[in-house]
C-alpha positions in Angstrom: 0.0 0.0 0.0 1.3 3.5 -0.9 1.2 6.0 2.0 1.3 9.8 1.6 5.1 10.0 1.9 5.7 7.5 -1.0 3.1 9.2 -3.1 5.0 12.5 -2.8 8.3 10.9 -3.9 6.8 9.7 -7.3 7.8 12.1 -10.0 5.5 12.6 -13.0 6.7 11.4 -16.3 6.5 13.7 -19.3 5.0 11.6 -22.0 6.3 13.7 -24.9 9.9 13.4 -23.6 9.5 9.7 -23.0 8.4 9.2 -26.7 11.2 11.4 -27.9 13.8 9.4 -25.9 12.4 6.1 -27.2 12.4 7.3 -30.8 16.0 8.6 -30.5 17.1 5.3 -29.1 15.5 3.4 -32.0 17.2 5.7 -34.5 20.6 5.0 -32.9 20.0 1.3 -32.9 18.7 1.1 -36.5 20.2 3.9 -38.6 18.7 4.4 -42.0 21.0 3.0 -44.7 22.2 5.6 -47.2 22.3 4.7 -50.9 25.5 6.0 -52.5 24.2 6.0 -56.1 20.5 6.9 -56.4 19.2 6.0 -59.8 16.6 8.4 -61.1 14.2 7.6 -63.9 14.4 10.0 -66.9 11.7 12.7 -66.9 9.0 11.8 -69.4 8.2 14.6 -71.9 4.6 15.4 -72.5 3.2 17.4 -75.4 0.2 19.6 -75.0 -2.6 19.3 -77.6 -6.0 21.0 -78.2 -8.9 19.7 -80.1 -10.1 22.0 -82.8 -13.6 20.5 -82.7 -14.4 20.8 -79.0 -11.5 22.9 -77.6 -10.6 20.1 -75.1 -7.0 20.4 -73.9 -5.0 17.3 -73.1 -1.4 16.0 -73.0 0.3 12.9 -74.4 3.7 11.4 -73.9 6.1 12.4 -76.7 7.0 8.7 -77.2 3.4 7.4 -77.8 2.6 5.6 -80.9 -1.2 5.7 -80.6 -3.3 7.5 -83.2 -3.9 11.1 -82.1 -7.6 11.5 -81.3 -9.4 13.7 -78.8 -10.2 11.7 -75.7 -13.3 13.8 -75.1 -15.1 13.8 -78.5 -12.9 11.4 -80.6 -12.3 14.2 -83.1 -9.3 13.9 -85.3 -8.6 17.6 -85.8 -5.9 17.9 -83.1 -3.3 20.7 -83.0 -0.3 21.1 -80.8 -1.1 23.7 -78.1 1.6 26.3 -78.3 -0.1 28.9 -76.0 2.4 30.1 -73.4 1.2 32.5 -70.8 4.7 33.6 -69.7 5.6 34.5 -73.3 2.3 36.5 -73.7 3.0 38.4 -70.5 6.5 39.2 -71.6 5.2 40.6 -74.9 2.9 43.0 -73.2 
């Protein structure tokens, strides 16, 4: 049984510090392995297109071999979208 004197000797535990201490110990025990050479995949190039029939804008991979049709209306009058807002702002 705990009497009043023993109760006063018990120090409260700060839960946040306890969790931090535990996580720091885990990191020290199990460090994250570092890869020396990280292989990165090449960035895929996309081309912007616009459908002349319905004005739907979409992109396709530059390396695609599929027939070029609008995914919205299946129209075949597709043009490359060359609109560049940054260039338009610079011209003004």
